[in-house]
PATI-383791 format. One record per residue (C-alpha): residue number from 1; x negated, z negated, y negated. Coordinates in steps of 0.25 Angstrom, whole numbers, padded with zeros to 4 digits, always signed. Layout:
N
gudren|x|z|y
NUM|X|Z|Y
...
This chain:
360
gudren|x|z|y
1|-0293|-0072|-0099
2|-0293|-0087|-0100
3|-0300|-0093|-0112
4|-0316|-0097|-0107
5|-0323|-0109|-0110
6|-0312|-0115|-0121
7|-0319|-0128|-0120
8|-0319|-0132|-0135
9|-0309|-0132|-0146
10|-0308|-0120|-0156
11|-0305|-0121|-0170
12|-0304|-0113|-0184
13|-0319|-0118|-0188
14|-0331|-0110|-0187
15|-0338|-0109|-0175
16|-0351|-0118|-0173
17|-0362|-0112|-0162
18|-0367|-0123|-0155
19|-0379|-0117|-0147
20|-0378|-0129|-0137
21|-0364|-0125|-0132
22|-0371|-0111|-0127
23|-0380|-0112|-0115
24|-0392|-0103|-0113
25|-0384|-0096|-0103
26|-0380|-0082|-0099
27|-0365|-0079|-0102
28|-0354|-0075|-0110
29|-0350|-0080|-0124
30|-0335|-0079|-0128
31|-0333|-0082|-0144
32|-0318|-0085|-0147
33|-0311|-0086|-0160
34|-0302|-0098|-0167
35|-0290|-0093|-0156
36|-0298|-0093|-0144
37|-0301|-0078|-0143
38|-0313|-0073|-0137
39|-0317|-0063|-0148
40|-0331|-0061|-0141
41|-0338|-0061|-0129
42|-0353|-0060|-0127
43|-0365|-0062|-0116
44|-0376|-0069|-0118
45|-0388|-0073|-0108
46|-0391|-0085|-0116
47|-0377|-0089|-0122
48|-0383|-0099|-0132
49|-0393|-0089|-0138
50|-0383|-0078|-0139
51|-0371|-0087|-0146
52|-0383|-0093|-0156
53|-0386|-0079|-0160
54|-0371|-0076|-0166
55|-0373|-0088|-0174
56|-0387|-0087|-0181
57|-0386|-0083|-0195
58|-0389|-0070|-0196
59|-0381|-0057|-0204
60|-0372|-0054|-0192
61|-0363|-0039|-0192
62|-0349|-0042|-0197
63|-0342|-0041|-0183
64|-0351|-0052|-0179
65|-0349|-0060|-0189
66|-0334|-0060|-0190
67|-0335|-0063|-0176
68|-0343|-0075|-0178
69|-0334|-0080|-0187
70|-0323|-0081|-0177
71|-0329|-0088|-0167
72|-0324|-0101|-0164
73|-0329|-0104|-0151
74|-0338|-0097|-0142
75|-0336|-0100|-0126
76|-0346|-0095|-0116
77|-0344|-0091|-0100
78|-0359|-0094|-0093
79|-0363|-0085|-0081
80|-0378|-0082|-0074
81|-0384|-0072|-0080
82|-0384|-0061|-0091
83|-0377|-0051|-0081
84|-0366|-0059|-0078
85|-0364|-0062|-0093
86|-0363|-0047|-0095
87|-0353|-0045|-0085
88|-0344|-0057|-0088
89|-0345|-0052|-0104
90|-0340|-0039|-0100
91|-0329|-0045|-0092
92|-0325|-0055|-0104
93|-0324|-0044|-0114
94|-0316|-0034|-0106
95|-0307|-0047|-0102
96|-0306|-0053|-0117
97|-0307|-0040|-0126
98|-0315|-0049|-0137
99|-0312|-0044|-0152
100|-0328|-0043|-0154
101|-0331|-0036|-0140
102|-0323|-0024|-0143
103|-0335|-0016|-0140
104|-0335|-0022|-0128
105|-0321|-0019|-0124
106|-0320|-0004|-0126
107|-0318|+0004|-0113
108|-0331|+0012|-0115
109|-0339|+0001|-0115
110|-0345|-0006|-0102
111|-0358|-0013|-0094
112|-0368|-0004|-0088
113|-0368|-0004|-0073
114|-0374|+0005|-0060
115|-0365|+0013|-0052
116|-0365|+0018|-0037
117|-0359|+0031|-0035
118|-0349|+0032|-0024
119|-0357|+0046|-0019
120|-0362|+0046|-0005
121|-0378|+0045|-0011
122|-0374|+0036|-0022
123|-0381|+0035|-0036
124|-0382|+0024|-0046
125|-0378|+0028|-0059
126|-0375|+0021|-0071
127|-0360|+0017|-0074
128|-0351|+0010|-0084
129|-0337|+0005|-0083
130|-0326|+0012|-0089
131|-0334|+0023|-0093
132|-0336|+0038|-0088
133|-0349|+0037|-0079
134|-0353|+0050|-0076
135|-0365|+0048|-0066
136|-0353|+0043|-0056
137|-0347|+0056|-0055
138|-0334|+0061|-0059
139|-0322|+0051|-0055
140|-0331|+0044|-0047
141|-0331|+0027|-0045
142|-0344|+0020|-0042
143|-0345|+0015|-0028
144|-0353|+0001|-0035
145|-0357|-0004|-0048
146|-0369|-0012|-0051
147|-0371|-0019|-0065
148|-0367|-0022|-0076
149|-0380|-0022|-0083
150|-0384|-0025|-0097
151|-0386|-0011|-0101
152|-0389|+0002|-0096
153|-0403|+0001|-0099
154|-0404|-0008|-0088
155|-0394|-0002|-0079
156|-0403|+0012|-0081
157|-0414|+0002|-0076
158|-0409|-0001|-0065
159|-0404|+0011|-0059
160|-0419|+0016|-0063
161|-0422|+0006|-0054
162|-0411|+0009|-0042
163|-0414|+0024|-0042
164|-0430|+0020|-0041
165|-0429|+0010|-0030
166|-0418|+0017|-0022
167|-0421|+0032|-0024
168|-0406|+0034|-0028
169|-0400|+0048|-0031
170|-0396|+0050|-0045
171|-0392|+0064|-0045
172|-0375|+0067|-0048
173|-0374|+0075|-0036
174|-0382|+0078|-0024
175|-0389|+0092|-0024
176|-0398|+0098|-0013
177|-0411|+0099|-0019
178|-0420|+0086|-0021
179|-0421|+0081|-0036
180|-0433|+0077|-0046
181|-0429|+0062|-0041
182|-0429|+0067|-0025
183|-0443|+0074|-0027
184|-0449|+0062|-0032
185|-0443|+0052|-0021
186|-0436|+0045|-0032
187|-0422|+0049|-0025
188|-0418|+0048|-0010
189|-0413|+0063|-0010
190|-0400|+0064|-0002
191|-0399|+0076|-0008
192|-0411|+0083|+0001
193|-0406|+0074|+0014
194|-0419|+0064|+0011
195|-0408|+0054|+0010
196|-0396|+0051|+0019
197|-0383|+0048|+0013
198|-0384|+0034|+0024
199|-0397|+0032|+0018
200|-0394|+0034|+0004
201|-0382|+0024|+0005
202|-0391|+0014|+0009
203|-0400|+0016|-0002
204|-0388|+0016|-0012
205|-0384|+0002|-0006
206|-0397|-0004|-0006
207|-0397|+0000|-0022
208|-0384|-0005|-0023
209|-0390|-0019|-0018
210|-0400|-0019|-0027
211|-0393|-0016|-0040
212|-0384|-0028|-0035
213|-0396|-0037|-0033
214|-0411|-0031|-0034
215|-0419|-0037|-0025
216|-0430|-0048|-0030
217|-0440|-0039|-0025
218|-0435|-0029|-0034
219|-0437|-0038|-0046
220|-0450|-0043|-0042
221|-0457|-0029|-0039
222|-0451|-0026|-0054
223|-0459|-0038|-0059
224|-0471|-0035|-0052
225|-0473|-0021|-0058
226|-0469|-0024|-0071
227|-0481|-0034|-0072
228|-0490|-0026|-0066
229|-0486|-0015|-0076
230|-0489|-0024|-0086
231|-0502|-0030|-0080
232|-0507|-0014|-0081
233|-0502|-0014|-0095
234|-0491|-0002|-0090
235|-0481|-0010|-0101
236|-0470|+0003|-0101
237|-0470|+0002|-0086
238|-0469|-0012|-0087
239|-0457|-0013|-0096
240|-0450|-0003|-0088
241|-0452|-0012|-0076
242|-0447|-0025|-0083
243|-0436|-0016|-0089
244|-0433|-0014|-0072
245|-0436|-0028|-0070
246|-0426|-0033|-0080
247|-0414|-0023|-0075
248|-0416|-0027|-0061
249|-0417|-0042|-0065
250|-0403|-0039|-0073
251|-0397|-0033|-0061
252|-0400|-0046|-0052
253|-0392|-0054|-0060
254|-0379|-0059|-0052
255|-0366|-0058|-0059
256|-0353|-0062|-0053
257|-0345|-0059|-0067
258|-0339|-0047|-0062
259|-0338|-0043|-0046
260|-0330|-0032|-0038
261|-0319|-0042|-0033
262|-0304|-0044|-0032
263|-0295|-0056|-0035
264|-0297|-0068|-0043
265|-0305|-0080|-0043
266|-0307|-0093|-0049
267|-0320|-0101|-0050
268|-0319|-0115|-0052
269|-0331|-0126|-0055
270|-0329|-0139|-0057
271|-0334|-0154|-0057
272|-0324|-0166|-0054
273|-0317|-0163|-0069
274|-0319|-0149|-0074
275|-0320|-0136|-0070
276|-0322|-0123|-0075
277|-0316|-0109|-0068
278|-0319|-0095|-0068
279|-0310|-0084|-0066
280|-0314|-0071|-0058
281|-0304|-0058|-0058
282|-0307|-0048|-0049
283|-0323|-0051|-0050
284|-0323|-0052|-0064
285|-0326|-0065|-0070
286|-0319|-0068|-0085
287|-0315|-0081|-0086
288|-0320|-0095|-0087
289|-0310|-0107|-0087
290|-0316|-0117|-0096
291|-0319|-0131|-0090
292|-0306|-0139|-0089
293|-0302|-0151|-0080
294|-0301|-0149|-0066
295|-0286|-0151|-0065
296|-0285|-0139|-0075
297|-0293|-0130|-0067
298|-0285|-0133|-0054
299|-0272|-0131|-0061
300|-0277|-0118|-0065
301|-0282|-0113|-0051
302|-0268|-0116|-0045
303|-0263|-0106|-0053
304|-0272|-0096|-0050
305|-0277|-0099|-0039
306|-0267|-0092|-0029
307|-0273|-0078|-0034
308|-0286|-0083|-0034
309|-0300|-0086|-0026
310|-0304|-0100|-0030
311|-0319|-0105|-0030
312|-0325|-0116|-0034
313|-0337|-0126|-0035
314|-0338|-0136|-0022
315|-0333|-0147|-0032
316|-0320|-0140|-0036
317|-0317|-0137|-0020
318|-0319|-0151|-0015
319|-0312|-0158|-0028
320|-0299|-0165|-0024
321|-0291|-0159|-0036
322|-0295|-0144|-0031
323|-0291|-0146|-0018
324|-0277|-0138|-0020
325|-0286|-0126|-0025
326|-0294|-0119|-0014
327|-0308|-0117|-0021
328|-0318|-0109|-0014
329|-0332|-0114|-0015
330|-0343|-0104|-0014
331|-0353|-0104|-0002
332|-0364|-0099|-0010
333|-0368|-0098|-0025
334|-0372|-0085|-0024
335|-0358|-0079|-0019
336|-0349|-0073|-0029
337|-0341|-0085|-0029
338|-0353|-0094|-0030
339|-0358|-0086|-0043
340|-0345|-0089|-0049
341|-0346|-0102|-0047
342|-0359|-0104|-0052
343|-0354|-0096|-0066
344|-0341|-0107|-0066
345|-0353|-0119|-0064
346|-0360|-0113|-0076
347|-0349|-0113|-0085
348|-0344|-0126|-0080
349|-0356|-0133|-0083
350|-0358|-0127|-0096
351|-0344|-0130|-0100
352|-0345|-0145|-0095
353|-0358|-0145|-0104
354|-0350|-0142|-0116
355|-0341|-0153|-0115
356|-0355|-0163|-0116
357|-0362|-0155|-0125
358|-0367|-0162|-0138
359|-0369|-0152|-0150
360|-0384|-0148|-0151
């Protein structure tokens, strides 16, 4: 992977943290040593606050203090929300394998997902990549994955909401007698013929849509129920509803840091003189090229362009120097490539601001 945001000279001098250089914005941070090697990757909902915490005067564990002493530069990669930062962090760690991220680079570690099984009457079950997932069944592959989620508690809350909303089966094998959930009308009960395979398939399809983007109605109803429970001083119920609401809000956050796609894509955001470039391989966003003169970016695109789909903002596509490069401009800001272009714009604006920033 190419260097990310290498926009300042690095030296052997100790790193001096300047909070003005880091925004109150979601994203990932890459800590680099004197040899310009990434030694640690992290994520944050507020990059400025998270990075400042490393440099407060306090007794740090030996390993963390050692890492901090080796920092010579910190680059950041901005995204739009916490969920996107989570996915990008995973991509960067597995690509770069930084020294101090060793606990993330082991095969046994991964983030939390929900899987839809490939059965005739699908179940929705907990899932982790690079792990044995017994809930899927022996040797089975998931028909679809949803996530990742920031922890198992959030994932399990979503599963509970899903099973409640859609009366999905949870049994590992379908028997011929109604279980307790079926008897209490909490399951659609294909085991006793209460639901046909066709109808259940449609239920599973609606549940999948719900996980991909929970409807505003569900968020609104949960919010109202939580407020009502609090007004009635049912504080335990209100806390449960609050946790469910947070889980749904997290699931509703869009992310384009990792998608199921094939091939390479380069996304360019430019003004009259400069541009930044994102690179995506098989749907995985892992590379951000720093702000550079347009001519340099064009030269790089001519090298990669033959095997890559090239995306750009309107200015880049209309600029005379880009005419030799077949850039596609997104028709919609909410499309997949439109969202990638928005991430490129965020990083362009941040890097351009750094070049003009004055010390605090």
